[in-house]
mmJSON file of the N, C-alpha and C atoms, coordinates in Angstrom:
{"data_MODEL":{"atom_site":{
"group_PDB":["ATOM","ATOM","ATOM","ATOM","ATOM","ATOM","ATOM","ATOM","ATOM","ATOM","ATOM","ATOM","ATOM","ATOM","ATOM","ATOM","ATOM","ATOM","ATOM","ATOM","ATOM","ATOM","ATOM","ATOM","ATOM","ATOM","ATOM","ATOM","ATOM","ATOM","ATOM","ATOM","ATOM","ATOM","ATOM","ATOM","ATOM","ATOM","ATOM","ATOM","ATOM","ATOM","ATOM","ATOM","ATOM","ATOM","ATOM","ATOM","ATOM","ATOM","ATOM","ATOM","ATOM","ATOM","ATOM","ATOM","ATOM","ATOM","ATOM","ATOM","ATOM","ATOM","ATOM","ATOM","ATOM","ATOM","ATOM","ATOM","ATOM","ATOM","ATOM","ATOM","ATOM","ATOM","ATOM","ATOM","ATOM","ATOM","ATOM","ATOM","ATOM","ATOM","ATOM","ATOM","ATOM","ATOM","ATOM","ATOM","ATOM","ATOM","ATOM","ATOM","ATOM","ATOM","ATOM","ATOM","ATOM","ATOM","ATOM","ATOM","ATOM","ATOM","ATOM","ATOM","ATOM","ATOM","ATOM","ATOM","ATOM","ATOM","ATOM","ATOM","ATOM","ATOM","ATOM","ATOM","ATOM","ATOM","ATOM","ATOM","ATOM","ATOM","ATOM","ATOM","ATOM","ATOM","ATOM","ATOM","ATOM","ATOM","ATOM","ATOM","ATOM","ATOM","ATOM","ATOM","ATOM","ATOM","ATOM","ATOM","ATOM","ATOM","ATOM","ATOM","ATOM","ATOM","ATOM","ATOM","ATOM","ATOM","ATOM","ATOM","ATOM","ATOM","ATOM","ATOM","ATOM","ATOM","ATOM","ATOM","ATOM","ATOM","ATOM","ATOM","ATOM","ATOM","ATOM","ATOM","ATOM","ATOM","ATOM","ATOM","ATOM","ATOM","ATOM","ATOM","ATOM","ATOM","ATOM","ATOM","ATOM","ATOM","ATOM","ATOM","ATOM","ATOM","ATOM","ATOM","ATOM","ATOM","ATOM","ATOM","ATOM","ATOM","ATOM","ATOM","ATOM","ATOM","ATOM","ATOM","ATOM","ATOM","ATOM","ATOM","ATOM","ATOM","ATOM","ATOM","ATOM","ATOM","ATOM","ATOM","ATOM","ATOM","ATOM","ATOM","ATOM","ATOM","ATOM","ATOM","ATOM","ATOM","ATOM","ATOM","ATOM","ATOM","ATOM","ATOM","ATOM","ATOM","ATOM","ATOM","ATOM","ATOM"],
"id":[1,2,3,4,5,6,7,8,9,10,11,12,13,14,15,16,17,18,19,20,21,22,23,24,25,26,27,28,29,30,31,32,33,34,35,36,37,38,39,40,41,42,43,44,45,46,47,48,49,50,51,52,53,54,55,56,57,58,59,60,61,62,63,64,65,66,67,68,69,70,71,72,73,74,75,76,77,78,79,80,81,82,83,84,85,86,87,88,89,90,91,92,93,94,95,96,97,98,99,100,101,102,103,104,105,106,107,108,109,110,111,112,113,114,115,116,117,118,119,120,121,122,123,124,125,126,127,128,129,130,131,132,133,134,135,136,137,138,139,140,141,142,143,144,145,146,147,148,149,150,151,152,153,154,155,156,157,158,159,160,161,162,163,164,165,166,167,168,169,170,171,172,173,174,175,176,177,178,179,180,181,182,183,184,185,186,187,188,189,190,191,192,193,194,195,196,197,198,199,200,201,202,203,204,205,206,207,208,209,210,211,212,213,214,215,216,217,218,219,220,221,222,223,224,225,226,227,228,229,230,231,232,233,234],
"type_symbol":["N","C","C","N","C","C","N","C","C","N","C","C","N","C","C","N","C","C","N","C","C","N","C","C","N","C","C","N","C","C","N","C","C","N","C","C","N","C","C","N","C","C","N","C","C","N","C","C","N","C","C","N","C","C","N","C","C","N","C","C","N","C","C","N","C","C","N","C","C","N","C","C","N","C","C","N","C","C","N","C","C","N","C","C","N","C","C","N","C","C","N","C","C","N","C","C","N","C","C","N","C","C","N","C","C","N","C","C","N","C","C","N","C","C","N","C","C","N","C","C","N","C","C","N","C","C","N","C","C","N","C","C","N","C","C","N","C","C","N","C","C","N","C","C","N","C","C","N","C","C","N","C","C","N","C","C","N","C","C","N","C","C","N","C","C","N","C","C","N","C","C","N","C","C","N","C","C","N","C","C","N","C","C","N","C","C","N","C","C","N","C","C","N","C","C","N","C","C","N","C","C","N","C","C","N","C","C","N","C","C","N","C","C","N","C","C","N","C","C","N","C","C","N","C","C","N","C","C","N","C","C","N","C","C"],
"label_atom_id":["N","CA","C","N","CA","C","N","CA","C","N","CA","C","N","CA","C","N","CA","C","N","CA","C","N","CA","C","N","CA","C","N","CA","C","N","CA","C","N","CA","C","N","CA","C","N","CA","C","N","CA","C","N","CA","C","N","CA","C","N","CA","C","N","CA","C","N","CA","C","N","CA","C","N","CA","C","N","CA","C","N","CA","C","N","CA","C","N","CA","C","N","CA","C","N","CA","C","N","CA","C","N","CA","C","N","CA","C","N","CA","C","N","CA","C","N","CA","C","N","CA","C","N","CA","C","N","CA","C","N","CA","C","N","CA","C","N","CA","C","N","CA","C","N","CA","C","N","CA","C","N","CA","C","N","CA","C","N","CA","C","N","CA","C","N","CA","C","N","CA","C","N","CA","C","N","CA","C","N","CA","C","N","CA","C","N","CA","C","N","CA","C","N","CA","C","N","CA","C","N","CA","C","N","CA","C","N","CA","C","N","CA","C","N","CA","C","N","CA","C","N","CA","C","N","CA","C","N","CA","C","N","CA","C","N","CA","C","N","CA","C","N","CA","C","N","CA","C","N","CA","C","N","CA","C","N","CA","C","N","CA","C","N","CA","C","N","CA","C","N","CA","C"],
"label_alt_id":[null,null,null,null,null,null,null,null,null,null,null,null,null,null,null,null,null,null,null,null,null,null,null,null,null,null,null,null,null,null,null,null,null,null,null,null,null,null,null,null,null,null,null,null,null,null,null,null,null,null,null,null,null,null,null,null,null,null,null,null,null,null,null,null,null,null,null,null,null,null,null,null,null,null,null,null,null,null,null,null,null,null,null,null,null,null,null,null,null,null,null,null,null,null,null,null,null,null,null,null,null,null,null,null,null,null,null,null,null,null,null,null,null,null,null,null,null,null,null,null,null,null,null,null,null,null,null,null,null,null,null,null,null,null,null,null,null,null,null,null,null,null,null,null,null,null,null,null,null,null,null,null,null,null,null,null,null,null,null,null,null,null,null,null,null,null,null,null,null,null,null,null,null,null,null,null,null,null,null,null,null,null,null,null,null,null,null,null,null,null,null,null,null,null,null,null,null,null,null,null,null,null,null,null,null,null,null,null,null,null,null,null,null,null,null,null,null,null,null,null,null,null,null,null,null,null,null,null,null,null,null,null,null,null],
"label_comp_id":["MET","MET","MET","SER","SER","SER","GLU","GLU","GLU","VAL","VAL","VAL","HIS","HIS","HIS","TYR","TYR","TYR","LYS","LYS","LYS","ILE","ILE","ILE","VAL","VAL","VAL","PRO","PRO","PRO","HIS","HIS","HIS","ASP","ASP","ASP","GLY","GLY","GLY","GLY","GLY","GLY","TRP","TRP","TRP","THR","THR","THR","TYR","TYR","TYR","LYS","LYS","LYS","VAL","VAL","VAL","GLY","GLY","GLY","ASP","ASP","ASP","VAL","VAL","VAL","PHE","PHE","PHE","ALA","ALA","ALA","GLU","GLU","GLU","THR","THR","THR","TYR","TYR","TYR","ARG","ARG","ARG","THR","THR","THR","LYS","LYS","LYS","ALA","ALA","ALA","GLU","GLU","GLU","ALA","ALA","ALA","GLU","GLU","GLU","ALA","ALA","ALA","ALA","ALA","ALA","ALA","ALA","ALA","ALA","ALA","ALA","ARG","ARG","ARG","ALA","ALA","ALA","ALA","ALA","ALA","ALA","ALA","ALA","GLU","GLU","GLU","GLN","GLN","GLN","ARG","ARG","ARG","VAL","VAL","VAL","PRO","PRO","PRO","THR","THR","THR","SER","SER","SER","PRO","PRO","PRO","THR","THR","THR","ASP","ASP","ASP","ILE","ILE","ILE","GLN","GLN","GLN","TYR","TYR","TYR","GLU","GLU","GLU","ASP","ASP","ASP","GLU","GLU","GLU","LYS","LYS","LYS","GLY","GLY","GLY","ASN","ASN","ASN","TRP","TRP","TRP","ARG","ARG","ARG","THR","THR","THR","GLU","GLU","GLU","HIS","HIS","HIS","SER","SER","SER","SER","SER","SER","GLY","GLY","GLY","GLU","GLU","GLU","ALA","ALA","ALA","PRO","PRO","PRO","ASP","ASP","ASP","THR","THR","THR","ASP","ASP","ASP","VAL","VAL","VAL","ARG","ARG","ARG","GLY","GLY","GLY"],
"label_asym_id":["A","A","A","A","A","A","A","A","A","A","A","A","A","A","A","A","A","A","A","A","A","A","A","A","A","A","A","A","A","A","A","A","A","A","A","A","A","A","A","A","A","A","A","A","A","A","A","A","A","A","A","A","A","A","A","A","A","A","A","A","A","A","A","A","A","A","A","A","A","A","A","A","A","A","A","A","A","A","A","A","A","A","A","A","A","A","A","A","A","A","A","A","A","A","A","A","A","A","A","A","A","A","A","A","A","A","A","A","A","A","A","A","A","A","A","A","A","A","A","A","A","A","A","A","A","A","A","A","A","A","A","A","A","A","A","A","A","A","A","A","A","A","A","A","A","A","A","A","A","A","A","A","A","A","A","A","A","A","A","A","A","A","A","A","A","A","A","A","A","A","A","A","A","A","A","A","A","A","A","A","A","A","A","A","A","A","A","A","A","A","A","A","A","A","A","A","A","A","A","A","A","A","A","A","A","A","A","A","A","A","A","A","A","A","A","A","A","A","A","A","A","A","A","A","A","A","A","A","A","A","A","A","A","A"],
"label_entity_id":["1","1","1","1","1","1","1","1","1","1","1","1","1","1","1","1","1","1","1","1","1","1","1","1","1","1","1","1","1","1","1","1","1","1","1","1","1","1","1","1","1","1","1","1","1","1","1","1","1","1","1","1","1","1","1","1","1","1","1","1","1","1","1","1","1","1","1","1","1","1","1","1","1","1","1","1","1","1","1","1","1","1","1","1","1","1","1","1","1","1","1","1","1","1","1","1","1","1","1","1","1","1","1","1","1","1","1","1","1","1","1","1","1","1","1","1","1","1","1","1","1","1","1","1","1","1","1","1","1","1","1","1","1","1","1","1","1","1","1","1","1","1","1","1","1","1","1","1","1","1","1","1","1","1","1","1","1","1","1","1","1","1","1","1","1","1","1","1","1","1","1","1","1","1","1","1","1","1","1","1","1","1","1","1","1","1","1","1","1","1","1","1","1","1","1","1","1","1","1","1","1","1","1","1","1","1","1","1","1","1","1","1","1","1","1","1","1","1","1","1","1","1","1","1","1","1","1","1","1","1","1","1","1","1"],
"label_seq_id":[1,1,1,2,2,2,3,3,3,4,4,4,5,5,5,6,6,6,7,7,7,8,8,8,9,9,9,10,10,10,11,11,11,12,12,12,13,13,13,14,14,14,15,15,15,16,16,16,17,17,17,18,18,18,19,19,19,20,20,20,21,21,21,22,22,22,23,23,23,24,24,24,25,25,25,26,26,26,27,27,27,28,28,28,29,29,29,30,30,30,31,31,31,32,32,32,33,33,33,34,34,34,35,35,35,36,36,36,37,37,37,38,38,38,39,39,39,40,40,40,41,41,41,42,42,42,43,43,43,44,44,44,45,45,45,46,46,46,47,47,47,48,48,48,49,49,49,50,50,50,51,51,51,52,52,52,53,53,53,54,54,54,55,55,55,56,56,56,57,57,57,58,58,58,59,59,59,60,60,60,61,61,61,62,62,62,63,63,63,64,64,64,65,65,65,66,66,66,67,67,67,68,68,68,69,69,69,70,70,70,71,71,71,72,72,72,73,73,73,74,74,74,75,75,75,76,76,76,77,77,77,78,78,78],
"pdbx_PDB_ins_code":[null,null,null,null,null,null,null,null,null,null,null,null,null,null,null,null,null,null,null,null,null,null,null,null,null,null,null,null,null,null,null,null,null,null,null,null,null,null,null,null,null,null,null,null,null,null,null,null,null,null,null,null,null,null,null,null,null,null,null,null,null,null,null,null,null,null,null,null,null,null,null,null,null,null,null,null,null,null,null,null,null,null,null,null,null,null,null,null,null,null,null,null,null,null,null,null,null,null,null,null,null,null,null,null,null,null,null,null,null,null,null,null,null,null,null,null,null,null,null,null,null,null,null,null,null,null,null,null,null,null,null,null,null,null,null,null,null,null,null,null,null,null,null,null,null,null,null,null,null,null,null,null,null,null,null,null,null,null,null,null,null,null,null,null,null,null,null,null,null,null,null,null,null,null,null,null,null,null,null,null,null,null,null,null,null,null,null,null,null,null,null,null,null,null,null,null,null,null,null,null,null,null,null,null,null,null,null,null,null,null,null,null,null,null,null,null,null,null,null,null,null,null,null,null,null,null,null,null,null,null,null,null,null,null],
"Cartn_x":[-61.246,-62.228,-62.994,-63.232,-63.986,-65.49,-66.22,-67.673,-68.347,-69.44,-70.241,-71.677,-72.249,-73.609,-74.53,-75.582,-76.6,-77.753,-78.065,-79.114,-80.316,-81.504,-82.743,-83.26,-83.538,-83.981,-85.023,-85.912,-86.815,-85.989,-86.424,-85.635,-86.482,-86.531,-87.212,-88.637,-89.394,-90.782,-90.96,-89.879,-89.944,-88.935,-88.273,-87.285,-86.031,-84.914,-83.666,-82.78,-81.622,-80.602,-79.387,-78.582,-77.35,-76.231,-75.032,-73.808,-72.991,-72.747,-72.08,-72.972,-72.455,-73.232,-73.742,-73.596,-73.966,-75.322,-76.262,-77.61,-77.713,-78.487,-78.824,-80.033,-80.576,-81.771,-82.954,-84.003,-85.198,-86.169,-86.746,-87.74,-89.077,-90.171,-91.506,-91.813,-91.367,-91.716,-90.461,-90.649,-89.554,-89.134,-90.104,-89.799,-88.914,-89.182,-88.346,-86.92,-86.792,-85.462,-84.721,-85.439,-84.816,-84.335,-85.142,-84.756,-83.532,-83.503,-82.353,-81.097,-81.237,-80.089,-79.583,-80.501,-80.102,-79.331,-79.768,-79.045,-77.649,-77.564,-76.264,-75.331,-75.866,-75.051,-74.53,-75.371,-74.952,-73.844,-73.961,-72.932,-71.599,-71.629,-70.401,-69.67,-70.396,-69.8,-69.079,-69.089,-68.423,-66.947,-66.041,-64.615,-64.166,-63.12,-62.559,-61.072,-60.463,-59.013,-58.311,-57.137,-56.378,-56.118,-56.238,-56.056,-55.79,-55.264,-55.135,-56.439,-56.907,-58.126,-57.812,-58.567,-58.437,-59.778,-59.723,-60.946,-60.627,-61.676,-61.528,-61.936,-61.071,-61.385,-62.27,-62.635,-63.561,-63.014,-61.693,-61.075,-60.853,-61.306,-61.159,-59.84,-59.041,-57.756,-57.939,-57.263,-57.337,-56.308,-56.724,-55.891,-55.831,-54.715,-54.55,-54.202,-54.935,-54.678,-54.717,-54.079,-54.13,-55.243,-56.113,-57.19,-56.817,-56.915,-56.596,-57.669,-58.833,-59.935,-60.829,-60.455,-61.259,-62.578,-63.682,-64.996,-65.305,-65.984,-66.347,-67.526,-67.703,-68.886,-69.956,-71.156,-72.202,-73.471,-74.271,-75.6,-76.523,-77.825,-78.847,-79.538,-79.616,-80.233,-81.427,-82.56,-83.8,-83.943],
"Cartn_y":[74.502,75.004,73.823,73.884,72.806,73.018,71.955,72.0,71.561,72.217,71.854,71.685,70.497,70.198,70.096,70.881,70.854,70.004,68.919,67.999,68.095,68.275,68.356,66.932,66.572,65.215,65.249,64.228,64.093,63.781,64.327,64.108,64.397,63.479,63.659,64.194,63.665,64.081,65.381,65.907,67.138,67.052,68.159,68.232,68.939,68.627,69.307,69.292,69.908,69.761,69.151,68.503,67.946,68.179,68.228,68.321,67.107,66.231,64.968,64.175,63.815,63.062,63.932,65.253,66.159,66.797,66.633,67.181,68.538,69.435,70.714,70.463,71.528,71.389,70.959,70.473,70.016,71.185,71.259,72.28,71.603,72.336,71.755,71.392,72.211,71.973,71.868,71.256,71.144,72.53,73.428,74.792,75.528,75.35,75.986,75.428,74.12,73.502,73.988,74.102,74.594,76.032,76.87,78.272,78.36,77.546,77.552,77.062,76.039,75.529,76.576,77.289,78.334,79.443,79.823,80.849,80.36,79.118,78.558,78.449,78.017,77.885,79.241,80.267,81.615,82.136,81.875,82.317,81.639,80.391,79.661,80.224,80.892,81.41,82.743,83.283,84.559,84.293,84.824,84.609,85.342,84.856,85.477,85.734,86.384,86.588,85.275,85.054,83.848,83.817,82.635,82.498,81.043,80.806,79.447,79.086,77.864,77.401,76.152,75.955,74.765,74.057,72.715,71.929,70.574,69.937,68.607,67.581,66.617,65.612,64.511,63.552,62.492,61.588,61.618,60.815,61.607,62.869,63.695,64.431,64.399,65.104,66.513,67.478,68.852,69.05,69.652,69.906,71.4,71.834,73.211,73.178,73.956,74.055,75.517,75.809,77.163,77.223,78.211,78.428,79.595,79.386,80.459,81.542,81.238,82.187,82.049,81.143,80.916,80.266,80.81,80.278,79.053,78.059,76.883,77.171,76.322,76.343,75.564,76.123,75.468,75.307,74.313,74.157,73.463,73.552,72.897,71.878,70.655,69.567,69.035,68.958,68.512,67.056],
"Cartn_z":[-46.415,-45.479,-44.885,-43.597,-42.957,-43.172,-42.959,-43.122,-41.83,-41.488,-40.323,-40.809,-40.558,-41.005,-39.792,-39.785,-38.738,-39.258,-38.564,-39.018,-38.079,-38.651,-37.881,-37.664,-36.379,-36.057,-34.936,-34.906,-33.753,-32.507,-31.346,-30.122,-28.889,-27.958,-26.668,-26.801,-27.729,-27.889,-28.648,-29.189,-29.971,-31.108,-31.355,-32.439,-31.945,-32.554,-32.252,-33.491,-33.342,-34.372,-33.715,-34.522,-33.988,-34.979,-34.439,-35.233,-34.836,-35.797,-35.466,-34.531,-33.366,-32.379,-31.239,-31.351,-30.27,-30.567,-29.621,-29.756,-29.068,-29.656,-29.016,-28.108,-27.558,-26.724,-27.579,-26.927,-27.636,-27.824,-29.02,-29.367,-29.608,-29.375,-29.526,-30.969,-31.907,-33.306,-34.171,-35.327,-36.28,-36.761,-36.954,-37.406,-36.403,-35.103,-34.079,-34.114,-34.293,-34.373,-35.613,-36.731,-37.966,-37.806,-37.163,-36.952,-36.045,-34.986,-34.067,-34.787,-35.61,-36.368,-37.355,-37.986,-38.942,-38.233,-37.018,-36.249,-35.881,-35.388,-34.992,-36.199,-37.333,-38.542,-38.995,-38.911,-39.307,-38.392,-37.097,-36.151,-36.431,-36.856,-37.157,-38.37,-39.258,-40.495,-40.295,-39.084,-38.813,-38.52,-39.349,-39.087,-37.824,-37.212,-36.011,-36.227,-35.283,-35.34,-35.011,-35.571,-35.213,-33.707,-33.114,-31.672,-31.324,-30.137,-29.621,-28.915,-29.122,-28.463,-27.657,-26.572,-25.752,-25.726,-25.756,-25.692,-25.071,-24.568,-23.99,-25.043,-25.301,-26.316,-25.732,-26.59,-26.192,-25.089,-24.844,-23.789,-22.501,-22.492,-21.299,-21.207,-22.264,-22.274,-22.83,-22.237,-22.725,-23.827,-24.892,-26.07,-26.341,-26.896,-27.348,-28.822,-29.602,-31.036,-31.439,-32.543,-33.082,-34.123,-33.978,-34.944,-35.843,-37.135,-38.08,-38.094,-37.52,-37.523,-38.743,-39.649,-40.842,-40.459,-40.935,-40.606,-41.47,-40.89,-41.685,-42.609,-43.58,-44.433,-43.678,-43.51,-42.74,-43.565,-43.169,-43.762,-42.777,-43.054,-42.245,-43.143,-42.652,-43.416,-42.646,-43.29,-42.654,-42.685],
"occupancy":[1.0,1.0,1.0,1.0,1.0,1.0,1.0,1.0,1.0,1.0,1.0,1.0,1.0,1.0,1.0,1.0,1.0,1.0,1.0,1.0,1.0,1.0,1.0,1.0,1.0,1.0,1.0,1.0,1.0,1.0,1.0,1.0,1.0,1.0,1.0,1.0,1.0,1.0,1.0,1.0,1.0,1.0,1.0,1.0,1.0,1.0,1.0,1.0,1.0,1.0,1.0,1.0,1.0,1.0,1.0,1.0,1.0,1.0,1.0,1.0,1.0,1.0,1.0,1.0,1.0,1.0,1.0,1.0,1.0,1.0,1.0,1.0,1.0,1.0,1.0,1.0,1.0,1.0,1.0,1.0,1.0,1.0,1.0,1.0,1.0,1.0,1.0,1.0,1.0,1.0,1.0,1.0,1.0,1.0,1.0,1.0,1.0,1.0,1.0,1.0,1.0,1.0,1.0,1.0,1.0,1.0,1.0,1.0,1.0,1.0,1.0,1.0,1.0,1.0,1.0,1.0,1.0,1.0,1.0,1.0,1.0,1.0,1.0,1.0,1.0,1.0,1.0,1.0,1.0,1.0,1.0,1.0,1.0,1.0,1.0,1.0,1.0,1.0,1.0,1.0,1.0,1.0,1.0,1.0,1.0,1.0,1.0,1.0,1.0,1.0,1.0,1.0,1.0,1.0,1.0,1.0,1.0,1.0,1.0,1.0,1.0,1.0,1.0,1.0,1.0,1.0,1.0,1.0,1.0,1.0,1.0,1.0,1.0,1.0,1.0,1.0,1.0,1.0,1.0,1.0,1.0,1.0,1.0,1.0,1.0,1.0,1.0,1.0,1.0,1.0,1.0,1.0,1.0,1.0,1.0,1.0,1.0,1.0,1.0,1.0,1.0,1.0,1.0,1.0,1.0,1.0,1.0,1.0,1.0,1.0,1.0,1.0,1.0,1.0,1.0,1.0,1.0,1.0,1.0,1.0,1.0,1.0,1.0,1.0,1.0,1.0,1.0,1.0,1.0,1.0,1.0,1.0,1.0,1.0],
"B_iso_or_equiv":[0.0,0.0,0.0,0.0,0.0,0.0,0.0,0.0,0.0,0.0,0.0,0.0,0.0,0.0,0.0,0.0,0.0,0.0,0.0,0.0,0.0,0.0,0.0,0.0,0.0,0.0,0.0,0.0,0.0,0.0,0.0,0.0,0.0,0.0,0.0,0.0,0.0,0.0,0.0,0.0,0.0,0.0,0.0,0.0,0.0,0.0,0.0,0.0,0.0,0.0,0.0,0.0,0.0,0.0,0.0,0.0,0.0,0.0,0.0,0.0,0.0,0.0,0.0,0.0,0.0,0.0,0.0,0.0,0.0,0.0,0.0,0.0,0.0,0.0,0.0,0.0,0.0,0.0,0.0,0.0,0.0,0.0,0.0,0.0,0.0,0.0,0.0,0.0,0.0,0.0,0.0,0.0,0.0,0.0,0.0,0.0,0.0,0.0,0.0,0.0,0.0,0.0,0.0,0.0,0.0,0.0,0.0,0.0,0.0,0.0,0.0,0.0,0.0,0.0,0.0,0.0,0.0,0.0,0.0,0.0,0.0,0.0,0.0,0.0,0.0,0.0,0.0,0.0,0.0,0.0,0.0,0.0,0.0,0.0,0.0,0.0,0.0,0.0,0.0,0.0,0.0,0.0,0.0,0.0,0.0,0.0,0.0,0.0,0.0,0.0,0.0,0.0,0.0,0.0,0.0,0.0,0.0,0.0,0.0,0.0,0.0,0.0,0.0,0.0,0.0,0.0,0.0,0.0,0.0,0.0,0.0,0.0,0.0,0.0,0.0,0.0,0.0,0.0,0.0,0.0,0.0,0.0,0.0,0.0,0.0,0.0,0.0,0.0,0.0,0.0,0.0,0.0,0.0,0.0,0.0,0.0,0.0,0.0,0.0,0.0,0.0,0.0,0.0,0.0,0.0,0.0,0.0,0.0,0.0,0.0,0.0,0.0,0.0,0.0,0.0,0.0,0.0,0.0,0.0,0.0,0.0,0.0,0.0,0.0,0.0,0.0,0.0,0.0,0.0,0.0,0.0,0.0,0.0,0.0],
"pdbx_formal_charge":[null,null,null,null,null,null,null,null,null,null,null,null,null,null,null,null,null,null,null,null,null,null,null,null,null,null,null,null,null,null,null,null,null,null,null,null,null,null,null,null,null,null,null,null,null,null,null,null,null,null,null,null,null,null,null,null,null,null,null,null,null,null,null,null,null,null,null,null,null,null,null,null,null,null,null,null,null,null,null,null,null,null,null,null,null,null,null,null,null,null,null,null,null,null,null,null,null,null,null,null,null,null,null,null,null,null,null,null,null,null,null,null,null,null,null,null,null,null,null,null,null,null,null,null,null,null,null,null,null,null,null,null,null,null,null,null,null,null,null,null,null,null,null,null,null,null,null,null,null,null,null,null,null,null,null,null,null,null,null,null,null,null,null,null,null,null,null,null,null,null,null,null,null,null,null,null,null,null,null,null,null,null,null,null,null,null,null,null,null,null,null,null,null,null,null,null,null,null,null,null,null,null,null,null,null,null,null,null,null,null,null,null,null,null,null,null,null,null,null,null,null,null,null,null,null,null,null,null,null,null,null,null,null,null],
"auth_seq_id":[1,1,1,2,2,2,3,3,3,4,4,4,5,5,5,6,6,6,7,7,7,8,8,8,9,9,9,10,10,10,11,11,11,12,12,12,13,13,13,14,14,14,15,15,15,16,16,16,17,17,17,18,18,18,19,19,19,20,20,20,21,21,21,22,22,22,23,23,23,24,24,24,25,25,25,26,26,26,27,27,27,28,28,28,29,29,29,30,30,30,31,31,31,32,32,32,33,33,33,34,34,34,35,35,35,36,36,36,37,37,37,38,38,38,39,39,39,40,40,40,41,41,41,42,42,42,43,43,43,44,44,44,45,45,45,46,46,46,47,47,47,48,48,48,49,49,49,50,50,50,51,51,51,52,52,52,53,53,53,54,54,54,55,55,55,56,56,56,57,57,57,58,58,58,59,59,59,60,60,60,61,61,61,62,62,62,63,63,63,64,64,64,65,65,65,66,66,66,67,67,67,68,68,68,69,69,69,70,70,70,71,71,71,72,72,72,73,73,73,74,74,74,75,75,75,76,76,76,77,77,77,78,78,78],
"auth_comp_id":["MET","MET","MET","SER","SER","SER","GLU","GLU","GLU","VAL","VAL","VAL","HIS","HIS","HIS","TYR","TYR","TYR","LYS","LYS","LYS","ILE","ILE","ILE","VAL","VAL","VAL","PRO","PRO","PRO","HIS","HIS","HIS","ASP","ASP","ASP","GLY","GLY","GLY","GLY","GLY","GLY","TRP","TRP","TRP","THR","THR","THR","TYR","TYR","TYR","LYS","LYS","LYS","VAL","VAL","VAL","GLY","GLY","GLY","ASP","ASP","ASP","VAL","VAL","VAL","PHE","PHE","PHE","ALA","ALA","ALA","GLU","GLU","GLU","THR","THR","THR","TYR","TYR","TYR","ARG","ARG","ARG","THR","THR","THR","LYS","LYS","LYS","ALA","ALA","ALA","GLU","GLU","GLU","ALA","ALA","ALA","GLU","GLU","GLU","ALA","ALA","ALA","ALA","ALA","ALA","ALA","ALA","ALA","ALA","ALA","ALA","ARG","ARG","ARG","ALA","ALA","ALA","ALA","ALA","ALA","ALA","ALA","ALA","GLU","GLU","GLU","GLN","GLN","GLN","ARG","ARG","ARG","VAL","VAL","VAL","PRO","PRO","PRO","THR","THR","THR","SER","SER","SER","PRO","PRO","PRO","THR","THR","THR","ASP","ASP","ASP","ILE","ILE","ILE","GLN","GLN","GLN","TYR","TYR","TYR","GLU","GLU","GLU","ASP","ASP","ASP","GLU","GLU","GLU","LYS","LYS","LYS","GLY","GLY","GLY","ASN","ASN","ASN","TRP","TRP","TRP","ARG","ARG","ARG","THR","THR","THR","GLU","GLU","GLU","HIS","HIS","HIS","SER","SER","SER","SER","SER","SER","GLY","GLY","GLY","GLU","GLU","GLU","ALA","ALA","ALA","PRO","PRO","PRO","ASP","ASP","ASP","THR","THR","THR","ASP","ASP","ASP","VAL","VAL","VAL","ARG","ARG","ARG","GLY","GLY","GLY"],
"auth_asym_id":["A","A","A","A","A","A","A","A","A","A","A","A","A","A","A","A","A","A","A","A","A","A","A","A","A","A","A","A","A","A","A","A","A","A","A","A","A","A","A","A","A","A","A","A","A","A","A","A","A","A","A","A","A","A","A","A","A","A","A","A","A","A","A","A","A","A","A","A","A","A","A","A","A","A","A","A","A","A","A","A","A","A","A","A","A","A","A","A","A","A","A","A","A","A","A","A","A","A","A","A","A","A","A","A","A","A","A","A","A","A","A","A","A","A","A","A","A","A","A","A","A","A","A","A","A","A","A","A","A","A","A","A","A","A","A","A","A","A","A","A","A","A","A","A","A","A","A","A","A","A","A","A","A","A","A","A","A","A","A","A","A","A","A","A","A","A","A","A","A","A","A","A","A","A","A","A","A","A","A","A","A","A","A","A","A","A","A","A","A","A","A","A","A","A","A","A","A","A","A","A","A","A","A","A","A","A","A","A","A","A","A","A","A","A","A","A","A","A","A","A","A","A","A","A","A","A","A","A","A","A","A","A","A","A"],
"auth_atom_id":["N","CA","C","N","CA","C","N","CA","C","N","CA","C","N","CA","C","N","CA","C","N","CA","C","N","CA","C","N","CA","C","N","CA","C","N","CA","C","N","CA","C","N","CA","C","N","CA","C","N","CA","C","N","CA","C","N","CA","C","N","CA","C","N","CA","C","N","CA","C","N","CA","C","N","CA","C","N","CA","C","N","CA","C","N","CA","C","N","CA","C","N","CA","C","N","CA","C","N","CA","C","N","CA","C","N","CA","C","N","CA","C","N","CA","C","N","CA","C","N","CA","C","N","CA","C","N","CA","C","N","CA","C","N","CA","C","N","CA","C","N","CA","C","N","CA","C","N","CA","C","N","CA","C","N","CA","C","N","CA","C","N","CA","C","N","CA","C","N","CA","C","N","CA","C","N","CA","C","N","CA","C","N","CA","C","N","CA","C","N","CA","C","N","CA","C","N","CA","C","N","CA","C","N","CA","C","N","CA","C","N","CA","C","N","CA","C","N","CA","C","N","CA","C","N","CA","C","N","CA","C","N","CA","C","N","CA","C","N","CA","C","N","CA","C","N","CA","C","N","CA","C","N","CA","C","N","CA","C","N","CA","C","N","CA","C","N","CA","C","N","CA","C"],
"pdbx_PDB_model_num":[1,1,1,1,1,1,1,1,1,1,1,1,1,1,1,1,1,1,1,1,1,1,1,1,1,1,1,1,1,1,1,1,1,1,1,1,1,1,1,1,1,1,1,1,1,1,1,1,1,1,1,1,1,1,1,1,1,1,1,1,1,1,1,1,1,1,1,1,1,1,1,1,1,1,1,1,1,1,1,1,1,1,1,1,1,1,1,1,1,1,1,1,1,1,1,1,1,1,1,1,1,1,1,1,1,1,1,1,1,1,1,1,1,1,1,1,1,1,1,1,1,1,1,1,1,1,1,1,1,1,1,1,1,1,1,1,1,1,1,1,1,1,1,1,1,1,1,1,1,1,1,1,1,1,1,1,1,1,1,1,1,1,1,1,1,1,1,1,1,1,1,1,1,1,1,1,1,1,1,1,1,1,1,1,1,1,1,1,1,1,1,1,1,1,1,1,1,1,1,1,1,1,1,1,1,1,1,1,1,1,1,1,1,1,1,1,1,1,1,1,1,1,1,1,1,1,1,1,1,1,1,1,1,1]
}}}
């Protein structure tokens, strides 16, 4: 099972969460960022039906992969 970690960090004069190097929107308070991260983490834990997914990689190339629909294990780290 894959893991997704949501990290709460200061950002643009407020707070946000990030996954890897990707930042979410900025929130006024740390509590708001934590609540948003908790919602996003919960949504990620919902399994889906197996399907093919397409995404653009870091080099701008489009990739197609098959997703088993298995939900990742998620957490929020302050």
